[in-house]
C-alpha positions as a Markdown table, in Angstrom:
| # | Residue | x | y | z |
|---|---|---|---|---|
| 1 | Met | -6.1 | 6.2 | -16.3 |
| 2 | Ser | -5.2 | 4.1 | -19.4 |
| 3 | Pro | -6.3 | 0.5 | -19.8 |
| 4 | Gln | -2.7 | -0.6 | -20.1 |
| 5 | Val | -2.0 | 0.7 | -16.6 |
| 6 | Gln | -5.2 | -1.0 | -15.2 |
| 7 | Gln | -4.2 | -4.4 | -16.6 |
| 8 | Arg | -0.7 | -4.8 | -15.1 |
| 9 | Val | -0.6 | -7.2 | -12.1 |
| 10 | Tyr | 2.7 | -8.3 | -10.5 |
| 11 | Val | 2.4 | -11.7 | -8.9 |
| 12 | Val | 5.1 | -12.6 | -6.3 |
| 13 | Asp | 5.0 | -16.1 | -4.9 |
| 14 | Asp | 7.7 | -18.7 | -4.2 |
| 15 | Asp | 5.2 | -21.6 | -4.8 |
| 16 | Gln | 5.6 | -22.2 | -8.5 |
| 17 | Gly | 2.3 | -24.1 | -8.8 |
| 18 | Met | 0.4 | -21.3 | -7.1 |
| 19 | Leu | 2.3 | -18.7 | -9.1 |
| 20 | Asp | 1.4 | -20.5 | -12.4 |
| 21 | Ser | -2.3 | -20.9 | -11.5 |
| 22 | Thr | -2.7 | -17.3 | -10.4 |
| 23 | Val | -1.0 | -16.0 | -13.6 |
| 24 | Trp | -3.3 | -18.2 | -15.6 |
| 25 | Leu | -6.4 | -17.0 | -13.8 |
| 26 | Leu | -5.5 | -13.3 | -14.3 |
| 27 | Glu | -4.6 | -13.8 | -17.9 |
| 28 | Ser | -7.9 | -15.7 | -18.5 |
| 29 | Val | -9.8 | -12.4 | -17.9 |
| 30 | Gly | -7.5 | -10.3 | -20.0 |
| 31 | Leu | -5.1 | -8.9 | -17.3 |
| 32 | Lys | -1.4 | -8.7 | -17.8 |
| 33 | Ala | 0.3 | -10.9 | -15.2 |
| 34 | Leu | 4.0 | -10.6 | -14.5 |
| 35 | Pro | 5.3 | -13.5 | -12.3 |
| 36 | Phe | 8.1 | -13.4 | -9.8 |
| 37 | Thr | 9.3 | -16.2 | -7.5 |
| 38 | Ser | 10.9 | -13.9 | -4.9 |
| 39 | Gly | 10.5 | -10.5 | -3.4 |
| 40 | Arg | 14.0 | -9.5 | -4.4 |
| 41 | Ala | 13.4 | -10.3 | -8.0 |
| 42 | Phe | 10.2 | -8.2 | -8.0 |
| 43 | Leu | 12.0 | -5.3 | -6.4 |
| 44 | Glu | 14.9 | -5.5 | -8.9 |
| 45 | Ala | 12.4 | -5.4 | -11.8 |
| 46 | Cys | 10.3 | -2.4 | -10.6 |
| 47 | Asp | 10.8 | 1.1 | -9.4 |
| 48 | Glu | 8.7 | 4.1 | -8.2 |
| 49 | His | 7.4 | 4.7 | -11.7 |
| 50 | Ser | 5.9 | 1.1 | -12.1 |
| 51 | Gln | 2.1 | 1.1 | -12.2 |
| 52 | Gly | -0.5 | -1.6 | -11.6 |
| 53 | Cys | -1.0 | -3.7 | -8.5 |
| 54 | Val | 0.9 | -6.4 | -6.6 |
| 55 | Leu | -0.3 | -9.8 | -5.5 |
| 56 | Leu | 2.2 | -10.6 | -2.7 |
| 57 | Asp | 2.7 | -13.8 | -0.7 |
| 58 | Val | 3.4 | -13.3 | 3.0 |
| 59 | Arg | 5.8 | -16.1 | 3.7 |
| 60 | Met | 8.7 | -16.5 | 1.3 |
| 61 | Pro | 12.3 | -17.6 | 1.7 |
| 62 | Gly | 14.8 | -14.8 | 2.1 |
| 63 | Met | 12.5 | -11.8 | 2.0 |
| 64 | Gly | 8.9 | -12.1 | 3.2 |
| 65 | Gly | 6.0 | -10.2 | 1.8 |
| 66 | Leu | 5.8 | -7.7 | 4.7 |
| 67 | Asn | 9.5 | -6.8 | 4.1 |
| 68 | Val | 8.8 | -6.4 | 0.4 |
| 69 | Gln | 5.9 | -4.0 | 1.3 |
| 70 | Asp | 8.2 | -2.1 | 3.6 |
| 71 | Ala | 10.8 | -1.8 | 0.8 |
| 72 | Met | 8.2 | -0.6 | -1.7 |
| 73 | Arg | 7.2 | 2.1 | 0.8 |
| 74 | Thr | 10.8 | 3.2 | 1.3 |
| 75 | Arg | 11.4 | 3.4 | -2.4 |
| 76 | Gly | 8.2 | 5.4 | -3.0 |
| 77 | Met | 6.4 | 2.6 | -5.0 |
| 78 | Gln | 2.8 | 3.5 | -4.8 |
| 79 | Met | 1.2 | 0.4 | -6.3 |
| 80 | Pro | -1.6 | -1.2 | -4.2 |
| 81 | Val | -0.6 | -4.4 | -2.5 |
| 82 | Ile | -2.9 | -7.4 | -2.1 |
| 83 | Phe | -1.5 | -10.1 | 0.3 |
| 84 | Val | -2.3 | -13.7 | -0.4 |
| 85 | Ser | -1.4 | -16.1 | 2.3 |
| 86 | Gly | -2.2 | -19.4 | 4.0 |
| 87 | His | -1.0 | -17.8 | 7.3 |
| 88 | Ala | -3.5 | -15.0 | 8.0 |
| 89 | Asp | -2.9 | -14.6 | 11.8 |
| 90 | Val | -4.1 | -11.3 | 13.3 |
| 91 | Pro | -0.7 | -9.6 | 13.9 |
| 92 | Ile | 0.3 | -10.2 | 10.3 |
| 93 | Val | -3.0 | -8.9 | 8.9 |
| 94 | Val | -2.9 | -5.8 | 11.2 |
| 95 | Arg | 0.7 | -5.0 | 10.2 |
| 96 | Ala | -0.1 | -5.4 | 6.5 |
| 97 | Phe | -3.1 | -3.1 | 6.7 |
| 98 | Arg | -1.4 | -0.5 | 8.9 |
| 99 | Ala | 1.3 | -0.3 | 6.2 |
| 100 | Gly | -1.4 | 0.4 | 3.5 |
| 101 | Ala | -2.3 | -3.0 | 2.1 |
| 102 | Ala | -5.4 | -2.9 | -0.2 |
| 103 | Asp | -6.6 | -6.4 | 0.8 |
| 104 | Phe | -5.6 | -9.6 | 2.5 |
| 105 | Ile | -6.8 | -12.9 | 1.0 |
| 106 | Glu | -6.4 | -16.4 | 2.5 |
| 107 | Lys | -5.2 | -19.4 | 0.6 |
| 108 | Pro | -6.7 | -21.4 | -0.9 |
| 109 | Tyr | -8.4 | -18.4 | -2.4 |
| 110 | Asn | -11.8 | -18.1 | -4.1 |
| 111 | Glu | -11.0 | -17.2 | -7.7 |
| 112 | Gln | -13.8 | -14.6 | -8.1 |
| 113 | Leu | -12.9 | -13.0 | -4.7 |
| 114 | Leu | -9.3 | -12.6 | -5.9 |
| 115 | Leu | -10.3 | -11.1 | -9.3 |
| 116 | Asp | -12.7 | -8.7 | -7.6 |
| 117 | Ser | -10.0 | -7.6 | -5.2 |
| 118 | Val | -7.5 | -7.1 | -8.1 |
| 119 | Gln | -10.0 | -5.1 | -10.1 |
| 120 | His | -10.9 | -2.9 | -7.1 |
| 121 | Ala | -7.2 | -2.2 | -6.4 |
| 122 | Leu | -6.5 | -1.4 | -10.1 |
| 123 | Ser | -9.5 | 1.0 | -10.1 |
| 124 | His | -7.9 | 2.9 | -7.2 |
| 125 | Val | -4.4 | 3.3 | -8.6 |
| 126 | Pro | -3.7 | 7.1 | -8.6 |
| 127 | Ala | -4.6 | 8.1 | -12.1 |
| 128 | Ala | -2.4 | 11.2 | -12.3 |
| 129 | Ala | 0.7 | 9.8 | -10.8 |
| 130 | Gln | 2.7 | 10.2 | -14.0 |
| 131 | Ser | 1.0 | 13.3 | -15.4 |
| 132 | Asp | 0.6 | 15.7 | -12.5 |
| 133 | Pro | 3.9 | 17.0 | -11.1 |
| 134 | Arg | 2.1 | 18.1 | -7.9 |
| 135 | Leu | 1.2 | 14.5 | -7.1 |
| 136 | Gln | 4.7 | 13.4 | -7.9 |
| 137 | Leu | 5.9 | 15.9 | -5.3 |
| 138 | Val | 3.5 | 14.5 | -2.8 |
| 139 | Gln | 4.7 | 11.0 | -3.5 |
| 140 | Asp | 8.3 | 12.1 | -3.1 |
| 141 | Arg | 7.6 | 13.6 | 0.2 |
| 142 | Leu | 5.7 | 10.5 | 1.4 |
| 143 | Ala | 8.8 | 8.4 | 0.4 |
| 144 | Ser | 11.0 | 10.6 | 2.6 |
| 145 | Leu | 9.0 | 9.7 | 5.7 |
| 146 | Thr | 10.5 | 7.3 | 8.2 |
| 147 | Pro | 8.5 | 4.1 | 9.1 |
| 148 | Arg | 7.5 | 5.6 | 12.4 |
| 149 | Glu | 6.4 | 8.9 | 10.8 |
| 150 | Arg | 4.3 | 6.8 | 8.3 |
| 151 | Asp | 2.8 | 5.0 | 11.3 |
| 152 | Val | 1.7 | 8.3 | 12.7 |
| 153 | Leu | 0.6 | 9.8 | 9.4 |
| 154 | Leu | -1.9 | 7.1 | 8.5 |
| 155 | Pro | -4.2 | 7.3 | 11.5 |
| 156 | Leu | -3.9 | 11.1 | 11.6 |
| 157 | Val | -5.3 | 11.5 | 8.1 |
| 158 | Arg | -8.0 | 8.9 | 8.8 |
| 159 | Gly | -9.3 | 11.2 | 11.5 |
| 160 | Tyr | -7.9 | 9.8 | 14.8 |
| 161 | Thr | -6.9 | 12.3 | 17.5 |
| 162 | Asn | -3.3 | 12.5 | 18.8 |
| 163 | Arg | -4.4 | 10.7 | 22.0 |
| 164 | Glu | -6.0 | 7.9 | 20.0 |
| 165 | Val | -2.9 | 7.5 | 17.8 |
| 166 | Ala | -0.7 | 7.5 | 21.0 |
| 167 | Glu | -2.9 | 4.6 | 22.4 |
| 168 | Gln | -2.7 | 2.7 | 19.1 |
| 169 | Leu | 1.1 | 3.0 | 18.9 |
| 170 | Asp | 1.6 | 2.7 | 22.7 |
| 171 | Ile | 3.7 | 5.9 | 23.0 |
| 172 | Ser | 3.0 | 9.2 | 24.7 |
| 173 | Val | 0.8 | 12.0 | 23.4 |
| 174 | Lys | 3.9 | 14.3 | 23.6 |
| 175 | Thr | 5.8 | 12.0 | 21.3 |
| 176 | Ile | 2.9 | 11.9 | 18.9 |
| 177 | Asp | 2.8 | 15.7 | 18.9 |
| 178 | Leu | 6.5 | 15.7 | 17.9 |
| 179 | Tyr | 6.0 | 13.2 | 15.1 |
| 180 | Arg | 2.9 | 15.0 | 13.9 |
| 181 | Ser | 4.9 | 18.2 | 13.7 |
| 182 | Arg | 7.7 | 16.4 | 11.8 |
| 183 | Val | 5.2 | 14.8 | 9.4 |
| 184 | Met | 3.6 | 18.2 | 8.6 |
| 185 | Lys | 7.0 | 19.7 | 8.0 |
| 186 | Arg | 8.2 | 16.9 | 5.7 |
| 187 | Met | 4.9 | 16.9 | 3.8 |
| 188 | Gln | 4.9 | 20.7 | 3.6 |
| 189 | Ala | 1.4 | 20.8 | 4.8 |
| 190 | Asp | 0.2 | 23.9 | 6.8 |
| 191 | Thr | -3.0 | 22.3 | 8.1 |
| 192 | Leu | -4.4 | 18.8 | 8.8 |
| 193 | Pro | -7.0 | 19.0 | 6.1 |
| 194 | Glu | -4.3 | 19.8 | 3.6 |
| 195 | Leu | -2.4 | 16.7 | 4.8 |
| 196 | Val | -5.5 | 14.6 | 4.4 |
| 197 | Gly | -6.0 | 15.9 | 0.9 |
| 198 | Met | -2.5 | 14.8 | 0.0 |
| 199 | Ala | -3.0 | 11.4 | 1.4 |
| 200 | Ile | -6.3 | 11.0 | -0.6 |
| 201 | Ala | -4.6 | 12.2 | -3.8 |
| 202 | Ala | -1.8 | 9.7 | -3.3 |
| 203 | Gly | -4.2 | 6.8 | -2.8 |
| 204 | Leu | -3.2 | 6.2 | 0.8 |
| 205 | Val | -6.7 | 6.5 | 2.2 |
| 206 | Asp | -10.2 | 6.3 | 0.9 |
| 207 | Ala | -12.1 | 9.6 | 1.2 |
| 208 | Leu | -15.3 | 7.7 | 2.0 |
| 209 | Gln | -13.8 | 5.9 | 4.9 |
| 210 | Leu | -12.4 | 8.8 | 6.9 |
| 211 | Arg | -13.6 | 9.7 | 10.4 |
| 212 | Asp | -14.4 | 13.4 | 11.2 |
| 213 | Ala | -10.9 | 14.9 | 11.1 |
| 214 | Ser | -11.9 | 18.2 | 12.7 |
| 215 | Arg | -10.2 | 18.9 | 16.0 |
């Protein structure tokens, strides 16, 4: 992974004072900070080939951070997302992490904590995203998944059983079986370990934090 890719951080916050101070903090340690005052402006400026990580405020006028995260996922944008918010209630945090957030930091934030989180996220950006056509194919398949299929994919590749996933999503095991079959077909995976490998390669999950996925 090149240093240029590692240093790019997109900062999305409608609070101009907070935006300016965050940009200053990132640039003070040599990172490239790109500021946006709205989620729509950020989405208009980036595409699935953009690299780096995103610092994203949760509550913004027009389009909140969670909706921006959903739009990124739909468009196949694989950049790690770090949420920064003064409203870190449990349902918001759970939804953010279920959708793949790298971290969730409360305002007012500790500067070193934020910098450590950014550096960690940048170090886990998929290195071969632009150079390995196989990984690009995997990312294209991930982008084709519906939100519900994505909801099923993430716990499956983390090692949860169909019954456990059904309990998490409050739907029947039979429905999970159907979604699992659809996910396998869309991802063109013949086995669950193959699917897990794809998820790890795309940076969706950490190989060191998986449960035993054997069935």
